[in-house]
C-alpha positions as CSV (number, residue, x, y, z in Angstrom):
1,M,-7.1,8.4,19.0
2,K,-9.8,10.4,17.2
3,I,-9.6,9.5,13.5
4,L,-11.0,10.7,10.2
5,F,-10.5,8.9,6.9
6,C,-10.4,11.1,3.7
7,N,-10.5,10.1,0.0
8,I,-8.2,12.0,-2.2
9,G,-6.4,11.6,-5.6
10,W,-3.2,9.7,-6.0
11,M,0.1,11.6,-6.2
12,K,3.8,11.1,-5.3
13,H,4.4,14.2,-3.3
14,Y,1.2,16.3,-2.9
15,R,3.2,19.5,-3.2
16,G,1.4,20.9,-6.2
17,Q,1.2,19.4,-9.7
18,T,4.4,19.2,-11.7
19,S,5.3,17.6,-15.0
20,D,6.2,14.3,-13.3
21,D,3.6,14.4,-10.5
22,Q,0.1,14.8,-11.9
23,I,-2.9,13.9,-9.8
24,I,-4.6,10.6,-10.7
25,N,-8.2,9.7,-9.7
26,G,-8.6,13.1,-8.0
27,G,-11.6,15.2,-7.7
28,S,-12.5,18.1,-10.1
29,Y,-13.7,20.5,-7.5
30,N,-12.6,23.9,-8.9
31,E,-12.4,25.8,-12.1
32,T,-9.1,24.2,-13.1
33,G,-10.6,20.7,-12.8
34,V,-8.0,19.7,-10.2
35,G,-8.7,18.5,-6.7
36,L,-7.3,20.9,-4.1
37,E,-5.7,18.0,-2.3
38,V,-2.7,18.4,-4.6
39,T,-1.0,20.6,-1.9
40,N,-1.8,18.4,1.2
41,F,1.9,17.9,1.9
42,Y,3.1,21.3,0.8
43,R,4.7,22.8,3.9
44,I,4.3,26.5,4.8
45,D,5.9,27.8,8.0
46,N,6.4,24.3,9.4
47,Y,2.8,23.2,8.9
48,C,0.8,21.2,6.3
49,Y,-2.7,22.2,5.4
50,G,-5.0,19.4,4.3
51,Y,-8.0,19.6,2.0
52,V,-10.8,17.1,1.3
53,Y,-13.9,17.9,-0.7
54,V,-16.9,18.6,1.7
55,K,-20.0,19.2,-0.4
56,S,-22.0,20.7,2.5
57,Q,-19.1,23.1,3.4
58,S,-19.4,21.9,7.0
59,L,-17.8,19.1,9.0
60,D,-19.8,17.7,12.0
61,L,-17.1,18.0,14.6
62,S,-19.2,16.1,17.2
63,R,-19.0,13.0,15.0
64,I,-15.2,13.1,15.2
65,A,-14.9,14.2,18.9
66,K,-17.2,11.5,20.2
67,E,-17.3,11.9,23.9
68,E,-15.8,15.4,23.9
69,V,-18.0,18.5,24.1
70,V,-17.7,20.6,21.0
71,N,-18.5,24.2,21.5
72,K,-16.0,25.8,19.2
73,D,-15.1,26.1,15.6
74,F,-12.4,23.4,15.6
75,I,-11.1,20.4,17.5
76,D,-7.5,19.3,18.2
77,D,-5.6,16.1,18.3
78,V,-7.3,14.3,15.4
79,C,-5.6,11.8,13.1
80,I,-6.4,12.4,9.5
81,V,-5.8,9.3,7.4
82,W,-5.4,10.0,3.7
83,V,-6.7,7.3,1.3
84,A,-6.2,7.3,-2.4
85,K,-7.0,5.0,-5.4
86,S,-3.8,3.9,-7.1
87,P,-3.3,3.9,-10.9
88,K,-4.2,0.2,-10.8
89,G,-7.5,0.9,-9.2
90,K,-7.0,-0.3,-5.6
91,R,-7.2,2.0,-2.6
92,F,-4.4,2.4,-0.1
93,I,-3.4,4.6,2.8
94,V,-1.0,7.1,1.4
95,G,-0.2,9.1,4.6
96,W,-1.6,10.8,7.6
97,Y,-1.6,13.9,9.9
98,K,-1.3,13.1,13.6
99,N,-2.4,15.6,16.2
100,A,-4.2,17.7,13.6
101,K,-6.5,20.6,14.1
102,V,-9.9,20.1,12.3
103,Y,-12.1,23.0,11.4
104,G,-15.9,22.9,11.1
105,K,-15.8,25.4,8.2
106,P,-13.3,25.7,5.3
107,Q,-10.3,27.8,5.9
108,H,-8.2,29.9,3.5
109,L,-4.5,30.6,3.7
110,L,-2.7,33.2,1.7
111,N,0.8,32.0,0.8
112,N,3.2,34.9,0.7
113,G,6.1,32.7,-0.5
114,D,7.6,32.7,-3.9
115,K,6.0,29.4,-4.9
116,N,2.5,28.4,-6.1
117,P,-0.2,27.9,-5.0
118,D,-1.0,31.5,-3.9
119,I,-4.1,30.6,-1.9
120,I,-4.6,27.2,-0.1
121,D,-8.0,26.0,1.0
122,Y,-7.9,23.6,3.9
123,W,-9.9,21.8,6.6
124,F,-7.0,20.4,8.6
125,K,-3.7,21.8,9.9
126,A,-0.8,19.9,11.5
127,K,2.8,20.4,12.3
128,K,5.1,19.1,9.5
129,N,6.8,16.6,11.9
130,D,3.3,15.0,12.5
131,C,2.7,14.6,8.8
132,V,3.7,11.3,7.2
133,L,3.6,10.6,3.4
134,I,4.3,7.0,2.5
135,P,6.7,6.7,-0.5
136,D,4.8,5.8,-3.6
137,A,6.4,2.3,-4.0
138,E,5.7,1.4,-0.3
139,R,1.9,2.1,-0.2
140,N,0.5,-1.3,0.4
141,F,-1.8,-0.9,3.5
142,P,-5.3,-1.3,1.9
143,Y,-8.5,0.5,2.5
144,P,-11.4,-2.0,2.1
145,S,-14.7,-1.6,0.4
146,G,-18.1,-2.6,1.8
147,R,-20.6,-1.4,4.3
148,G,-19.2,1.1,6.8
149,F,-16.3,2.1,4.6
150,M,-15.9,5.0,2.2
151,S,-16.9,4.1,-1.4
152,S,-17.0,7.3,-3.5
153,S,-17.6,9.4,-0.4
154,P,-14.9,12.0,0.2
155,Y,-14.6,11.2,3.9
156,T,-15.9,9.0,6.7
157,Y,-16.1,9.6,10.5
158,A,-15.0,5.9,11.0
159,A,-17.7,5.4,13.7
160,P,-20.8,3.8,12.2
161,T,-23.8,3.5,14.5
162,L,-26.4,0.7,15.1
163,K,-28.9,3.1,13.6
164,N,-27.5,2.4,10.1
165,Y,-25.4,-0.8,10.5
166,T,-25.6,-4.2,12.1
167,Q,-23.4,-5.1,15.0
168,H,-21.2,-7.3,12.8
169,E,-20.7,-4.5,10.3
170,I,-19.7,-2.1,13.1
171,E,-17.2,-4.6,14.5
172,V,-15.6,-5.1,11.1
173,V,-15.0,-1.4,10.8
174,Q,-13.8,-1.1,14.4
175,N,-11.3,-3.9,13.9
176,Y,-10.0,-2.2,10.8
177,V,-9.6,1.1,12.5
178,E,-7.6,-0.5,15.3
179,S,-5.3,-2.1,12.7
180,V,-4.8,1.3,11.1
181,K,-4.0,2.9,14.5
182,S,-1.4,0.1,15.2
183,F,0.1,0.6,11.7
184,I,0.4,4.3,12.2
185,N,1.9,4.0,15.7
186,N,4.5,1.4,14.6
187,Y,5.4,3.0,11.3
188,G,9.1,3.7,11.1
189,K,9.8,1.3,14.0
190,T,9.1,-1.8,12.0
191,P,11.1,-3.2,9.1
192,K,9.6,-2.4,5.7
193,E,9.2,-6.1,4.9
194,Q,7.1,-6.6,8.0
195,I,5.0,-3.5,7.2
196,A,4.4,-4.9,3.7
197,L,3.4,-8.3,5.2
198,E,1.0,-6.8,7.6
199,G,-0.6,-4.7,4.8
200,D,-1.1,-7.9,2.7
201,F,-2.7,-9.7,5.7
202,V,-5.2,-6.9,6.1
203,S,-5.9,-7.0,2.4
204,I,-6.6,-10.8,2.6
205,E,-8.8,-10.3,5.7
206,Y,-11.1,-7.9,4.0
207,C,-11.2,-9.5,0.5
208,K,-14.4,-11.2,-0.7
209,E,-13.1,-14.7,-0.7
210,K,-14.2,-17.7,1.3
211,E,-12.5,-18.3,4.6
212,T,-10.7,-21.4,3.3
213,T,-9.4,-19.4,0.4
214,K,-8.2,-16.6,2.8
215,T,-6.3,-19.2,4.7
216,Q,-4.6,-20.5,1.5
217,L,-3.7,-16.9,0.6
218,I,-2.1,-16.3,4.0
219,D,-0.1,-19.5,3.6
220,A,0.9,-18.6,0.1
221,R,2.0,-15.1,1.3
222,L,4.2,-16.8,3.9
223,G,5.5,-19.3,1.4
224,Q,3.8,-22.1,3.2
225,G,0.8,-24.4,2.9
226,K,-0.5,-25.9,-0.4
227,F,1.5,-23.4,-2.4
228,R,4.8,-24.5,-1.0
229,K,3.9,-28.2,-1.2
230,K,2.9,-28.0,-4.8
231,L,6.1,-26.1,-5.6
232,L,8.2,-28.7,-3.9
233,K,6.7,-31.3,-6.2
234,L,7.8,-29.2,-9.2
235,Y,11.2,-28.3,-7.7
236,P,12.4,-30.8,-5.0
237,E,15.6,-28.8,-4.8
238,C,16.8,-25.3,-5.7
239,P,17.4,-25.6,-9.4
240,V,20.2,-23.1,-9.3
241,S,22.2,-24.1,-6.2
242,K,21.0,-27.7,-6.0
243,V,20.4,-27.2,-2.2
244,K,17.8,-29.9,-1.0
245,L,17.5,-29.1,2.7
246,E,13.9,-27.8,2.9
247,A,14.7,-25.5,5.8
248,L,17.0,-23.5,3.5
249,L,14.5,-23.3,0.6
250,K,11.9,-20.6,0.0
251,A,8.7,-20.7,-2.0
252,S,9.0,-17.5,-4.0
253,H,6.4,-15.8,-6.3
254,I,7.7,-15.0,-9.8
255,K,5.1,-12.3,-10.4
256,P,5.3,-10.4,-7.0
257,W,2.4,-10.8,-4.6
258,K,1.5,-7.1,-4.8
259,D,1.1,-7.2,-8.6
260,S,-0.8,-10.5,-8.7
261,N,-4.5,-11.2,-8.3
262,N,-5.7,-13.9,-5.9
263,E,-5.8,-16.6,-8.5
264,E,-2.2,-15.9,-9.5
265,R,-1.1,-15.8,-5.9
266,L,-2.3,-19.3,-5.4
267,D,-1.0,-20.6,-8.7
268,P,2.1,-22.9,-8.2
269,N,3.1,-22.0,-11.8
270,N,3.7,-18.5,-10.5
271,G,6.4,-19.8,-8.2
272,L,9.9,-21.2,-7.8
273,I,11.7,-23.1,-5.0
274,L,14.9,-21.3,-4.4
275,A,17.7,-21.3,-1.8
276,A,17.4,-18.2,0.4
277,H,20.3,-16.3,-1.2
278,I,19.1,-17.1,-4.7
279,D,15.6,-16.0,-3.8
280,A,16.9,-12.7,-2.6
281,L,18.7,-12.1,-5.9
282,F,15.6,-13.1,-7.8
283,D,13.2,-11.0,-5.7
284,K,15.4,-7.9,-6.1
285,G,15.7,-8.4,-9.9
286,Y,19.4,-9.2,-10.0
287,I,18.7,-12.5,-11.7
288,S,15.9,-13.9,-13.9
289,F,15.4,-16.7,-16.4
290,E,14.7,-17.0,-20.1
291,N,11.8,-19.1,-21.1
292,D,14.3,-21.9,-22.0
293,G,15.6,-21.8,-18.5
294,S,18.8,-19.9,-19.1
295,L,20.0,-17.8,-16.2
296,L,19.9,-14.0,-16.8
297,V,22.3,-11.9,-14.6
298,S,22.2,-8.2,-14.1
299,D,25.5,-6.4,-15.1
300,S,25.6,-4.9,-11.6
301,C,26.1,-8.2,-9.8
302,K,28.1,-10.6,-12.1
303,D,31.2,-10.4,-9.9
304,D,29.2,-11.1,-6.7
305,L,27.6,-14.2,-8.3
306,E,31.1,-15.6,-8.9
307,K,31.9,-15.0,-5.2
308,L,28.7,-16.9,-4.3
309,H,29.8,-19.8,-6.5
310,I,26.8,-19.4,-8.8
311,D,27.3,-20.7,-12.3
312,I,26.1,-18.0,-14.7
313,N,25.7,-20.7,-17.3
314,T,23.0,-22.4,-15.3
315,K,20.0,-23.6,-17.1
316,I,16.8,-24.9,-15.4
317,E,13.7,-26.6,-16.5
318,I,10.7,-24.3,-16.9
319,P,7.1,-25.6,-17.2
320,D,5.1,-24.1,-20.0
321,K,2.5,-22.6,-17.7
322,T,5.3,-20.7,-15.8
323,K,6.7,-18.9,-18.9
324,K,4.1,-16.1,-18.8
325,Y,5.1,-15.3,-15.3
326,L,8.8,-15.3,-16.1
327,R,8.1,-13.0,-19.0
328,W,6.4,-10.6,-16.6
329,H,9.4,-10.8,-14.2
330,R,11.9,-10.1,-17.0
331,D,9.9,-7.1,-18.1
332,K,9.0,-5.6,-14.7
333,V,11.5,-6.8,-12.1
334,F,14.8,-7.8,-13.7
335,N,17.4,-5.1,-13.6
336,K,19.1,-5.4,-17.0
């Protein structure tokens, strides 16, 4: 699979700017101060037309085609991987075009439809069925920083050479590219929870922590290792259901993994030991806890809690250092 990574601004839909979908961290490459990537998933005649800023106004097609002979103005069957910096400052893969046509020079399309934009500038063209935009809330497959990866560059050919990089640096990039190819090929075939887990593992692999810390982070993400052991000392049983059998207990983060930094991910005060069905309710925001330990129940599931024989008057013990995490859960996760 020929592949090209492109840096663009962050949007929900990329179908033109609207009042509730303004580009964030995008480029100001035209007189309106808005990067032209805002229409990258705007469909015209069953195609999407992709833009990335190319300062030289020329793409080196031979760098993308590799072993293929390039003697024309475009190449086919390239996978364009769109990368954007989220509002929180981290970069993630937001979508891709498979089997795209890539042009060496910028192209211009006159849109004769009744919607803006009237003219679309583009470098890539792909059939709409080959274009995938990951929903905003599910974008968790990271794009790393470091040698061989895009920093502020608008695009990268994803094929560093020994001329500029060490063998180790090349292998790091190549391993990442292979993980991206696997992610793209399995997208839609794998449960969302597994996709999220794989994205988190990639994020851990390319973070700048020591190997021992990386191992601890992986264990914590799985609810295992030192994180689970420390939590079991704090909560030898599920404080809500009183279940003690460890096989039925889950080590759950209070402030979700995706919203925590590495220190918070390893902090046992950012965790609870809960029975699996209680954990599911807590994770989805159907229940939470006050700082005094009182159980909070969403109006949407009070009847179901009675069927599960969960006492809505439950009160659990909350360590002082856990209260800040519960406050976050109540504000950001709990469905009041």
